[in-house]
N, C-alpha and C positions, 0 to 999 in steps of 0.2 A: 504493500500500500504506500502511495506517495503521501508525504506530510501535507497537512491541511494548509491552504493558502492563508497568508496574513492579510491580503488585500485582493479585491477583484473590482473590475469596473470597465469603463470605456474612456478613451480620450478622443477628442475631435481630430479628424483628419479632413480638412476642408469641410465639405458639406456632409461627410460621412463619419462613422465611428469605428474605431479599432478597439476590439475587446482584448483585455489583458488580465493576467493574474500574477501575483507576486507571492513567492514563498521565502520567508526569512525577512530580515530587516534591511531595507535599502539604506546606504550611507553609514553603515555601522562599522566600517573599517576595511572590508574586503570588497573588491569590485563585483558588481552584479553580473551574472551570466545570463545573457539574453538568448533564449532558445528560438531559433528561426526554422520553422517546419518546411517540409517539402511540398511537392505537388508539381507546379503551382495549383492550388485548389484543395489542398488537404487542410488539416486542422492541427492544433497543438496537442491533442489527446495522446498520441503515440509517443510524444516526448515527455509526458508527465513524470516518468521515473527520474528525469534529471533534477527534479525538485529535491531529491535526496542530498544534493550538494549543499543545500541550505543547512543541513544538520552539521556540516563541517565549517560553516561560517561564510559560505558564498551564497548570497541571496540569488534566487533564480526568477527570471521574468519569462513567462510564456505569453504568447499572443496568437490570435487568429488573424491571418492576412485577409485583407478586404475581399469580400465575396463569399466568405465561408465562416462556419462556426458561429461564434457570437458577434462577429463584426457585421457591418452592413452588407446585405445581399443585394446584388444588382443583376437579376436574371435576364433583364431585357437589354443589358449593355452588350453591344456587338464586340466582335473579336478585336477590333482596332482600339477599344478602350483599355484592354488588358495588356499592359506593356511592362517590360522589366523596369523602366524608369518609374512607373507608378508605384511598384513595390519597393524600390529604393527609397523613394520619397516617404512612403509610409513608415519604413523602418527608421529612417532618420527622425521623422516626426515623433514616433513613439519614444525614442531615446531622449529627445528633448523634453517632451511632455512629462515624462516620469523623472526628470532631473538626473539622468544617468550620464550625461555627456562628458563629465569630467573623469569617469572611472568605470569602465565596463569591459566585458569580454563577450565576444560573439561566438555562438555555437550554431553553425548552419548545417543542416542535414539534408542530403539529396539536393533538390532545387534550392534549398536554403543555403547551400554551400557557395555556389557562384553569386547568389544575391549578397551574401556577407562579404565575399571577395570584392565585389564591386564597391561596397561600402568602404572596405579597408583601403581601396585604391585612392580614396580622397584624403588619406592620412589624417583621420580624426585625432585630435590631441589626446583625448581620453581613452582611446581604444588600447587596452593593455595586452590583449591576446586574441587569437583567432583560431577556432577549431572548424575545420572543413571535413565533414563526415560523409562518406559514401556518396560523393558528389561528382558530377561532370563539370569540366571546364569547357567542353566542346560537345554540342549535341551531334554534329556529324560523326565524331569519334564514338559517342554513345551508341548511335544507330548502327555503326559498323560492328560494335561488340554485341549489340542485341541480336544482329543477324547471326553472328557466330554462336552465341548461346542457344538461339532458337534451333540452329542446325544440329545441336546435340540433344534436342528433345526426341522422344520416341516419334518415329515417322508419322504415325496416325494422328498424334497431337499437332504436329506442325501442319499436316494437311488440313485438319479441322480449322486451325487458326487462319490459314491462307484462304480457305473457302469462304469463311464468313467475312474476312477483311475485304475480299473482292466484291462482295455484294453489300457491305456495310451493315450486316446484321450482328452488331456488337452485343445486343441484349439477348441473343440466343442462349439458352441453357447449355448447349454443346460448346459454344464459344467460351462461355464463362468457366465451364469445367476445364477446358483445355488451358485457358489463361491461368487457372489455379495451379496447374502442374508447374508452370514457369515460376509463379510466385512462391510456391513451396520450396523450390530449389534455390531461388536467387533473391527473394525479398525477405521472407521470414521462415526460418527452418524450425521454429518452435511449434509443436502440435499439442493441443489446439492453439490457434492464434491467440496471443494475449489480448485481454479485454481492451486495453488502451489502443492497441493497433487496430483491432476490429472496429472500434469506435471511429477512428479517423477514416478507415476504409469505407465504412458506411456513409460517413459525412460527405465524402467526395461524390458519391452517387446520389445522395439526397439533393445536392445542388451542384451539378457537374459543370456549371457555366465556365468557370475559370479553367478547370482541368481540360475540358474539351477544346477551349479556345487556344490555349497556349501549349498543351502537351498532346492530347489525343485521347483515345478510348482506354489506354492502359500504359504501363511502363515501357513496353517494348514496341509499341506501334505509335511512334511519335509523328503525328501529321499536322500538329498545330503550329503556331507562329514561332516556336523555339527550335524547329527542326534544323535550321541553318545557323543557329546562334552560337557564338564562341567568344570566350574571353582569353584564349590562350596567349595572344600577342600582347595582352595588357598585364599579365600576372607579375612581371618584374616590378611593377609600380607598388607592390605590397611590401611594406617595411615592418609590419607588425609581426611579433613572434607567432609562428603558425604551427599547429599540430594537424596532421592529416590522419584520418581514420578510414579503414575499409575492412571488409571481410573477405576471407579467402574464396568464398562462394558467392560473392556480391555481384549483383548486376552492374555495379560500378567496379568493373574489373581493373586489374593493374594498369592496363592500357588507358582506361578512362581517367584514372587518378594521376598517372605519370606526369601530365603537363603541370600539375601543381608542384610536384617534386622538382621538376626541371626549372620552373619559372619563378617560384617564390623563394627569395633568398633565405637560406637557413631553415627551410621547412623540415620538420621531423615527421616521419611516416610510421604508423603502427598498423600492422595487418593482424586481424583477429582470425585465428586459424579455424575456429569452429563456427564462424558467423557468415551470414550473407549480408543483407542490406541494413540490418538493425542490431549491431553489436550490443547496444545498450539494453536490448531485450534478450539477446541470444547468449551473451557472455557478460552478464551484468557485473560480476565481481571484478573481473579483469578490466572491464570498461571503466569502472569508477576508480580503480587504482591508477590507470593511465591518465584519466582526467584530473584527479587530485594532484598527481605528480606534476602535470603540466601547469596547473593553476598555481601550485606552490613555487614553481620555477619563475613565475612572473614577478 
């Protein structure tokens, strides 16, 4: 069980609202860890175990990105509304609204990784550390690796995926069952899926506006606006101490994560041998040891 929050609420973001929760006491000595979830279009729920860091003195801030969870939903907004820059502005706004700008750490998981990397490129004075977990720096590289992982699936599973992708029948029970084979290998290897992860998974499909616009129908069939997006050529601009995290069975394969290792000066990379995309759920004890060691080093 995650510790109870010390505060919950929303902050204004232009004409919208961003939902957040805080665990621990902000400004009590150690920098706050801001947890930035994946998707785009997921929710904070699957990252709730990070709240445990507050027990060791690092307050933790979770939030739901615009369009999902407790934040303002905009189901009628077209694909052109949902941009990387929108979510960059929302993150910067949240940090300012909560008074964190002088002392904070970013933890970006999956899509949250490149989002946090983009924030770090602006060299914020109060950013003490950056954790990029299970994240792409280039969606073209991501797609190449997805094709490779899909080729390793049982032939009948891949045939089912291709058949339904060709006619756009993504809601078919057969397609969802085949999709689950990939997810059980490369997204979450814990059976049954942990409640927090299942909550986020269901939230995506309760309102898939953002996920479908920017990503696509699932993790491995990226046909949204991010499909050609990359920050590989910009990574050298990051000067913040950086920890990279990935799982040995991760959909974010070593080839996906390598640009961060090559591009971010001094980045340290930890691979979790028994994990796929969610080491904080799959190998929690080692995950928290790695995280606290990194936070103490700052």
